[in-house]
N, C-alpha and C positions, 0 to 999 in steps of 0.2 A: 504494500500500500504506500502510495506517495506521501511524503511529508508535506506539511503546510508551512508557509512563510508569511511574515509581515515584512513588507519593504516600505520604509518610512523615510521621507525627505522633509525636513522641517526647519523653519526659521523661528527661533525663540525670541519673543519680544519682552517677556517678563521672566527673567531667570529665577527669581524667588518662587513664583508660582510653578514654573516648570520643575524646580527642585522638589517641591511638595508632591507633584505628580509622579516624578521619578521614584520617590520614596514609597508612594502608595501603590504603584502598578505592579510591583514585584509579587504581591500575593496572588493576583490574577494570573500572571505568567506561570508561577509555580503550580497553581491549581490545574492548569491546562497543559503542563509539561513544556512550557516555552523556555528557550534558552537563547541568549544573545550570541549571534555570530559576528555582528558589527554593532558597535555602540559608540558613535562619535568617531574620533580618530581622523588621521590625515587622509586626504583624497585629492585626486586630480580630475576635474571636470573636462573630459576629452571631447564631449559633444553635448550640446544643449545647455540649458540653464541649470545652475546648481543651487542648492539650498545650503545653509551653513552647517547643518547636522544631518547625518545619515544613520539609520538604524536598520538592522536586519535581525529578525527573530525567527527561530526554527521551532516548529511544533511537531509532535509525533505524527499527526495527520492533518490534512486540509480541514477536516471537520472540526478538529480541536482548535485550529487557528481561528476559524469562524466563530466557534462557540465562545472562545475567549473574548473576541471583539464584542460579541453580542451580550456578554454576561453583565449582570448588574455590578459585580465586583470590579470589572474593568471600567465600565461607564462611570462609576462613582469616582474612580481614580482620575479618569479623563477630565471630569468636571473641574479638577483642581489645577489643570495646566495653564489656565489663563489664556491670554491672546497669543495665538500662534498661527502661522501660515504653513500648511502641510499638504502633502500628497501621501496617502496611505493605501497600499494594495495588500489584500489578503489573497495569496496566490498558491496554487497547487504546484508542488514540486514535480520533477520529472524523474522517473525511475526506470526508464527504458535503456536500450543500449547506447553506449557512448561512441563517438568517433574514434576509430582506431582501437577499439576495445579488444579486437581479435588478434592484434599484433602483440608479439612478445616484447616485454620491455628490454632495453639494451642491457647487456651483461657488463660486468666491471671490465672485462678484457676487450670489449668492443666500444669504441668511442661513439657517443650518441650522434655525432655528425656524419657518420658513415652511412 
């Protein structure tokens, strides 16, 4: 079963309120099995318009990711975040074959460039 993800791009205009939100949202993420893959950090916008902060959360399933978003527990935390501008996607992960997955990885004696 494919995992679920939240992809969040946000500009924070009230750091104090956002801090309260960040403290409160952990209970919802834990309840639904969410874990941070990206939480702020440096980035390079190579195409399109960027926001100041980026977050990616992983959930055990797409259904769990949606259930977390729709939960009263998360919505109560979200109400604390103050004024922000954001795009938030809840998206289903891909668990199919990957490009080159049938190729054997290079061995230590064979340079990867060969």
